[in-house]
N, CA, C and O atoms as a Maestro MAE file, in Angstrom:
{
 s_m_m2io_version
 :::
 2.0.0
}

f_m_ct {
 s_m_title
 :::
 protein
 m_atom[132] {
  # First column is atom index #
  i_m_mmod_type
  r_m_x_coord
  r_m_y_coord
  r_m_z_coord
  i_m_residue_number
  s_m_chain_name
  s_m_pdb_residue_name
  s_m_pdb_atom_name
  i_m_atomic_number
  :::
  1 25 0.568 -12.548 -7.773 1 A "MET " " N  " 7
  2 3 -0.132 -11.848 -8.861 1 A "MET " " CA " 6
  3 2 -1.286 -12.720 -9.377 1 A "MET " " C  " 6
  4 15 -2.363 -12.220 -9.702 1 A "MET " " O  " 8
  5 25 -1.039 -14.022 -9.442 2 A "GLU " " N  " 7
  6 3 -2.096 -14.915 -9.934 2 A "GLU " " CA " 6
  7 2 -3.297 -14.898 -9.002 2 A "GLU " " C  " 6
  8 15 -4.443 -14.954 -9.450 2 A "GLU " " O  " 8
  9 25 -3.026 -14.821 -7.696 3 A "ALA " " N  " 7
  10 3 -4.126 -14.799 -6.723 3 A "ALA " " CA " 6
  11 2 -5.014 -13.584 -6.965 3 A "ALA " " C  " 6
  12 15 -6.237 -13.670 -6.856 3 A "ALA " " O  " 8
  13 25 -4.393 -12.446 -7.296 4 A "PHE " " N  " 7
  14 3 -5.166 -11.221 -7.549 4 A "PHE " " CA " 6
  15 2 -6.054 -11.396 -8.776 4 A "PHE " " C  " 6
  16 15 -7.210 -10.973 -8.778 4 A "PHE " " O  " 8
  17 25 -5.513 -12.017 -9.812 5 A "VAL " " N  " 7
  18 3 -6.281 -12.234 -11.045 5 A "VAL " " CA " 6
  19 2 -7.457 -13.164 -10.788 5 A "VAL " " C  " 6
  20 15 -8.576 -12.900 -11.229 5 A "VAL " " O  " 8
  21 25 -7.196 -14.260 -10.068 6 A "TYR " " N  " 7
  22 3 -8.276 -15.219 -9.778 6 A "TYR " " CA " 6
  23 2 -9.356 -14.578 -8.920 6 A "TYR " " C  " 6
  24 15 -10.546 -14.808 -9.136 6 A "TYR " " O  " 8
  25 25 -8.936 -13.767 -7.939 7 A "THR " " N  " 7
  26 3 -9.904 -13.092 -7.068 7 A "THR " " CA " 6
  27 2 -10.746 -12.119 -7.883 7 A "THR " " C  " 6
  28 15 -11.960 -12.032 -7.699 7 A "THR " " O  " 8
  29 25 -10.089 -11.379 -8.796 8 A "PHE " " N  " 7
  30 3 -10.808 -10.416 -9.629 8 A "PHE " " CA " 6
  31 2 -11.831 -11.124 -10.514 8 A "PHE " " C  " 6
  32 15 -12.965 -10.664 -10.649 8 A "PHE " " O  " 8
  33 25 -11.432 -12.233 -11.111 9 A "LEU " " N  " 7
  34 3 -12.355 -12.987 -11.971 9 A "LEU " " CA " 6
  35 2 -13.527 -13.522 -11.160 9 A "LEU " " C  " 6
  36 15 -14.667 -13.495 -11.622 9 A "LEU " " O  " 8
  37 25 -13.253 -14.010 -9.951 10 A "LEU " " N  " 7
  38 3 -14.314 -14.562 -9.111 10 A "LEU " " CA " 6
  39 2 -15.309 -13.479 -8.719 10 A "LEU " " C  " 6
  40 15 -16.520 -13.676 -8.823 10 A "LEU " " O  " 8
  41 25 -14.803 -12.342 -8.271 11 A "VAL " " N  " 7
  42 3 -15.678 -11.240 -7.855 11 A "VAL " " CA " 6
  43 2 -16.485 -10.718 -9.040 11 A "VAL " " C  " 6
  44 15 -17.681 -10.455 -8.911 11 A "VAL " " O  " 8
  45 25 -15.835 -10.566 -10.192 12 A "SER " " N  " 7
  46 3 -16.537 -10.053 -11.372 12 A "SER " " CA " 6
  47 2 -17.635 -11.022 -11.813 12 A "SER " " C  " 6
  48 15 -18.726 -10.593 -12.187 12 A "SER " " O  " 8
  49 25 -17.352 -12.316 -11.770 13 A "THR " " N  " 7
  50 3 -18.353 -13.311 -12.162 13 A "THR " " CA " 6
  51 2 -19.544 -13.281 -11.216 13 A "THR " " C  " 6
  52 15 -20.694 -13.290 -11.656 13 A "THR " " O  " 8
  53 25 -19.268 -13.245 -9.908 14 A "LEU " " N  " 7
  54 3 -20.357 -13.197 -8.923 14 A "LEU " " CA " 6
  55 2 -21.157 -11.914 -9.101 14 A "LEU " " C  " 6
  56 15 -22.381 -11.920 -8.967 14 A "LEU " " O  " 8
  57 25 -20.471 -10.814 -9.402 15 A "GLY " " N  " 7
  58 3 -21.150 -9.528 -9.592 15 A "GLY " " CA " 6
  59 2 -22.093 -9.580 -10.786 15 A "GLY " " C  " 6
  60 15 -23.223 -9.096 -10.717 15 A "GLY " " O  " 8
  61 25 -21.623 -10.171 -11.883 16 A "ILE " " N  " 7
  62 3 -22.457 -10.262 -13.088 16 A "ILE " " CA " 6
  63 2 -23.693 -11.116 -12.815 16 A "ILE " " C  " 6
  64 15 -24.802 -10.758 -13.211 16 A "ILE " " O  " 8
  65 25 -23.495 -12.244 -12.138 17 A "ILE " " N  " 7
  66 3 -24.627 -13.125 -11.828 17 A "ILE " " CA " 6
  67 2 -25.611 -12.414 -10.905 17 A "ILE " " C  " 6
  68 15 -26.824 -12.504 -11.096 17 A "ILE " " O  " 8
  69 25 -25.085 -11.706 -9.902 18 A "PHE " " N  " 7
  70 3 -25.946 -11.010 -8.944 18 A "PHE " " CA " 6
  71 2 -26.793 -9.949 -9.643 18 A "PHE " " C  " 6
  72 15 -28.002 -9.865 -9.425 18 A "PHE " " O  " 8
  73 25 -26.138 -9.127 -10.500 19 A "PHE " " N  " 7
  74 3 -26.881 -8.073 -11.195 19 A "PHE " " CA " 6
  75 2 -27.875 -8.661 -12.188 19 A "PHE " " C  " 6
  76 15 -28.956 -8.106 -12.386 19 A "PHE " " O  " 8
  77 25 -27.517 -9.778 -12.810 20 A "ALA " " N  " 7
  78 3 -28.426 -10.418 -13.769 20 A "ALA " " CA " 6
  79 2 -29.708 -10.854 -13.062 20 A "ALA " " C  " 6
  80 15 -30.809 -10.613 -13.555 20 A "ALA " " O  " 8
  81 25 -29.555 -11.500 -11.902 21 A "ILE " " N  " 7
  82 3 -30.732 -11.951 -11.150 21 A "ILE " " CA " 6
  83 2 -31.490 -10.753 -10.587 21 A "ILE " " C  " 6
  84 15 -32.720 -10.734 -10.582 21 A "ILE " " O  " 8
  85 25 -30.742 -9.749 -10.110 22 A "PHE " " N  " 7
  86 3 -31.371 -8.586 -9.475 22 A "PHE " " CA " 6
  87 2 -32.233 -7.814 -10.469 22 A "PHE " " C  " 6
  88 15 -33.334 -7.377 -10.132 22 A "PHE " " O  " 8
  89 25 -31.728 -7.644 -11.705 23 A "PHE " " N  " 7
  90 3 -32.482 -6.881 -12.703 23 A "PHE " " CA " 6
  91 2 -33.521 -7.747 -13.405 23 A "PHE " " C  " 6
  92 15 -34.470 -7.223 -13.989 23 A "PHE " " O  " 8
  93 25 -33.352 -9.064 -13.354 24 A "ARG " " N  " 7
  94 3 -34.310 -9.950 -14.022 24 A "ARG " " CA " 6
  95 2 -35.647 -9.895 -13.287 24 A "ARG " " C  " 6
  96 15 -36.691 -9.706 -13.912 24 A "ARG " " O  " 8
  97 25 -35.622 -10.059 -11.968 25 A "GLU " " N  " 7
  98 3 -36.857 -9.964 -11.198 25 A "GLU " " CA " 6
  99 2 -36.613 -9.082 -9.976 25 A "GLU " " C  " 6
  100 15 -35.750 -9.388 -9.153 25 A "GLU " " O  " 8
  101 25 -37.373 -7.980 -9.852 26 A "PRO " " N  " 7
  102 3 -37.185 -7.040 -8.749 26 A "PRO " " CA " 6
  103 2 -37.393 -7.722 -7.405 26 A "PRO " " C  " 6
  104 15 -38.261 -8.584 -7.271 26 A "PRO " " O  " 8
  105 25 -36.600 -7.338 -6.413 27 A "PRO " " N  " 7
  106 3 -36.748 -7.923 -5.077 27 A "PRO " " CA " 6
  107 2 -38.102 -7.596 -4.479 27 A "PRO " " C  " 6
  108 15 -38.538 -6.446 -4.507 27 A "PRO " " O  " 8
  109 25 -38.766 -8.603 -3.937 28 A "LYS " " N  " 7
  110 3 -40.096 -8.378 -3.364 28 A "LYS " " CA " 6
  111 2 -39.989 -7.825 -1.952 28 A "LYS " " C  " 6
  112 15 -40.949 -7.260 -1.428 28 A "LYS " " O  " 8
  113 25 -38.821 -7.986 -1.332 29 A "VAL " " N  " 7
  114 3 -38.617 -7.469 0.022 29 A "VAL " " CA " 6
  115 2 -37.750 -6.216 -0.047 29 A "VAL " " C  " 6
  116 15 -36.639 -6.269 -0.575 29 A "VAL " " O  " 8
  117 25 -38.236 -5.091 0.475 30 A "PRO " " N  " 7
  118 3 -37.460 -3.845 0.442 30 A "PRO " " CA " 6
  119 2 -36.145 -4.001 1.194 30 A "PRO " " C  " 6
  120 15 -36.093 -4.577 2.281 30 A "PRO " " O  " 8
  121 25 -35.084 -3.475 0.588 31 A "ILE " " N  " 7
  122 3 -33.764 -3.586 1.211 31 A "ILE " " CA " 6
  123 2 -33.574 -2.452 2.212 31 A "ILE " " C  " 6
  124 15 -33.759 -1.280 1.885 31 A "ILE " " O  " 8
  125 25 -33.208 -2.815 3.419 32 A "LYS " " N  " 7
  126 3 -32.967 -1.800 4.453 32 A "LYS " " CA " 6
  127 2 -31.474 -1.616 4.640 32 A "LYS " " C  " 6
  128 15 -30.746 -2.578 4.886 32 A "LYS " " O  " 8
  129 25 -31.022 -0.381 4.522 33 A "LYS " " N  " 7
  130 3 -29.586 -0.121 4.686 33 A "LYS " " CA " 6
  131 2 -29.230 -0.017 6.160 33 A "LYS " " C  " 6
  132 15 -28.067 0.199 6.500 33 A "LYS " " O  " 8
  :::
 }
 m_bond[131] {
  # First column is bond index #
  i_m_from
  i_m_to
  i_m_order
  :::
  1 1 2 1
  2 2 3 1
  3 3 4 2
  4 3 5 1
  5 5 6 1
  6 6 7 1
  7 7 8 2
  8 7 9 1
  9 9 10 1
  10 10 11 1
  11 11 12 2
  12 11 13 1
  13 13 14 1
  14 14 15 1
  15 15 16 2
  16 15 17 1
  17 17 18 1
  18 18 19 1
  19 19 20 2
  20 19 21 1
  21 21 22 1
  22 22 23 1
  23 23 24 2
  24 23 25 1
  25 25 26 1
  26 26 27 1
  27 27 28 2
  28 27 29 1
  29 29 30 1
  30 30 31 1
  31 31 32 2
  32 31 33 1
  33 33 34 1
  34 34 35 1
  35 35 36 2
  36 35 37 1
  37 37 38 1
  38 38 39 1
  39 39 40 2
  40 39 41 1
  41 41 42 1
  42 42 43 1
  43 43 44 2
  44 43 45 1
  45 45 46 1
  46 46 47 1
  47 47 48 2
  48 47 49 1
  49 49 50 1
  50 50 51 1
  51 51 52 2
  52 51 53 1
  53 53 54 1
  54 54 55 1
  55 55 56 2
  56 55 57 1
  57 57 58 1
  58 58 59 1
  59 59 60 2
  60 59 61 1
  61 61 62 1
  62 62 63 1
  63 63 64 2
  64 63 65 1
  65 65 66 1
  66 66 67 1
  67 67 68 2
  68 67 69 1
  69 69 70 1
  70 70 71 1
  71 71 72 2
  72 71 73 1
  73 73 74 1
  74 74 75 1
  75 75 76 2
  76 75 77 1
  77 77 78 1
  78 78 79 1
  79 79 80 2
  80 79 81 1
  81 81 82 1
  82 82 83 1
  83 83 84 2
  84 83 85 1
  85 85 86 1
  86 86 87 1
  87 87 88 2
  88 87 89 1
  89 89 90 1
  90 90 91 1
  91 91 92 2
  92 91 93 1
  93 93 94 1
  94 94 95 1
  95 95 96 2
  96 95 97 1
  97 97 98 1
  98 98 99 1
  99 99 100 2
  100 99 101 1
  101 101 102 1
  102 102 103 1
  103 103 104 2
  104 103 105 1
  105 105 106 1
  106 106 107 1
  107 107 108 2
  108 107 109 1
  109 109 110 1
  110 110 111 1
  111 111 112 2
  112 111 113 1
  113 113 114 1
  114 114 115 1
  115 115 116 2
  116 115 117 1
  117 117 118 1
  118 118 119 1
  119 119 120 2
  120 119 121 1
  121 121 122 1
  122 122 123 1
  123 123 124 2
  124 123 125 1
  125 125 126 1
  126 126 127 1
  127 127 128 2
  128 127 129 1
  129 129 130 1
  130 130 131 1
  131 131 132 2
  :::
 }
}
């Protein structure tokens, strides 16, 4: 159970940092799916 909590916290933290950087300055290179 602890592993799940730690994984959730890690993913959520990385997600927040990623969105913060992504919305702070728009990507200059178009993303291709």
